[in-house]
C-alpha positions in Angstrom: -38.0 82.6 -52.0 -37.5 79.7 -54.5 -38.2 82.1 -57.4 -35.5 84.5 -56.1 -32.9 81.6 -55.9 -33.8 80.4 -59.4 -33.5 84.0 -60.7 -30.1 84.4 -59.1 -29.0 81.0 -60.5 -30.1 82.0 -64.0 -28.3 85.3 -63.7 -25.1 83.5 -62.5 -25.4 81.0 -65.4 -25.9 83.8 -67.9 -22.9 85.6 -66.5 -20.7 82.5 -66.7 -21.8 82.0 -70.3 -20.9 85.6 -71.2 -17.5 85.2 -69.5 -16.9 81.9 -71.5 -17.8 83.6 -74.8 -15.5 86.5 -74.0 -12.7 84.1 -73.1 -13.2 82.1 -76.2 -13.1 85.3 -78.4 -9.9 86.4 -76.7 -8.3 83.0 -77.4 -9.3 83.1 -81.0 -8.0 86.6 -81.4 -4.7 85.6 -79.8 -4.5 82.5 -82.0 -5.0 84.6 -85.1 -2.4 87.1 -84.0 0.1 84.3 -83.3 -0.6 82.8 -86.7 0.0 86.1 -88.4 3.3 86.5 -86.5 4.4 83.0 -87.6 3.5 83.9 -91.3 5.5 87.1 -91.0 8.5 85.4 -89.5 8.4 82.7 -92.2 8.2 85.3 -95.0 11.2 87.1 -93.6 13.3 83.9 -93.4 12.3 82.7 -96.8 11.5 79.1 -98.0 12.6 76.2 -95.9 15.0 73.8 -97.6 13.8 70.2 -97.2 15.3 66.8 -98.1 13.7 63.4 -98.5 14.8 60.5 -96.4 16.5 59.0 -99.4 18.4 62.3 -100.2 19.7 62.4 -96.6 20.8 58.7 -96.7 22.5 59.2 -100.1 24.3 62.4 -98.9 25.4 61.2 -95.4 25.5 57.3 -95.5 25.4 56.1 -99.1 23.3 53.4 -100.6 22.6 50.5 -100.3 22.5 50.6 -96.6 21.0 49.1 -93.5 19.5 51.2 -90.7 19.2 49.5 -87.3 16.4 51.7 -86.1 14.2 54.2 -88.0 11.5 56.3 -86.3 8.8 57.9 -88.4 6.4 60.5 -87.1 5.1 62.8 -89.7 1.6 63.5 -88.5 -0.5 61.6 -91.0 1.9 61.6 -94.0 3.4 58.2 -93.2 2.1 56.7 -96.5 3.9 59.4 -98.5 7.1 58.7 -96.7 6.9 54.9 -97.2 6.2 55.5 -100.9 9.4 57.6 -101.1 11.7 54.9 -99.6 13.7 52.7 -102.0 13.2 49.5 -100.0 15.5 47.7 -102.6 18.3 50.1 -101.4 17.6 50.6 -97.8 16.9 47.9 -95.3 15.7 48.4 -91.7 16.1 46.5 -88.4 13.1 48.2 -86.8 10.7 50.9 -87.9 8.8 52.7 -85.2 6.0 54.6 -86.8 2.7 56.2 -85.9 -0.3 55.1 -88.0 -2.7 57.6 -89.5 -5.5 57.7 -87.0 -7.9 59.7 -89.3 -7.8 57.6 -92.5 -8.3 53.9 -92.4 -7.6 53.7 -96.1 -4.2 55.4 -95.8 -3.4 53.3 -92.7 -4.2 50.0 -94.6 -2.1 51.1 -97.6 0.8 51.9 -95.3 0.5 48.6 -93.6 0.3 46.6 -96.8 3.3 48.5 -98.4 5.5 47.8 -95.3 4.4 44.1 -95.2 5.4 43.7 -98.9 8.9 44.6 -97.8 8.9 41.6 -95.3 8.8 44.1 -92.4 6.7 42.8 -89.5 4.2 45.1 -87.9 3.7 45.2 -84.1 0.6 46.9 -82.9 0.9 48.7 -79.6 -0.6 51.2 -77.4 0.2 54.9 -77.6 1.7 56.4 -74.5 
């Protein structure tokens, strides 16, 4: 009797694993299809025109300027953004920014760059 139960459990486990493999394959295929659709849409629409923060400020506000609040969330490219800011021309009351969680070196460079501009860094919890 115990052997039969063990056999049934092994078959059920194998069946669950096969279902999971099939599910994962379907997800991957759907993801590839979605990626291809995104690429096709992007190719139809053409290149995306982008402006740097400084270009936006120059165009819409003028420089030198003071920004009360600046929120920066560019998924790991914070250092690149900080390097593009003319801190001699733009002053900030508060900067809310995520730190790069993958690269301690980039995070430290960002922190040091901001501190050189006499901007205090508050460390907080993510929500």
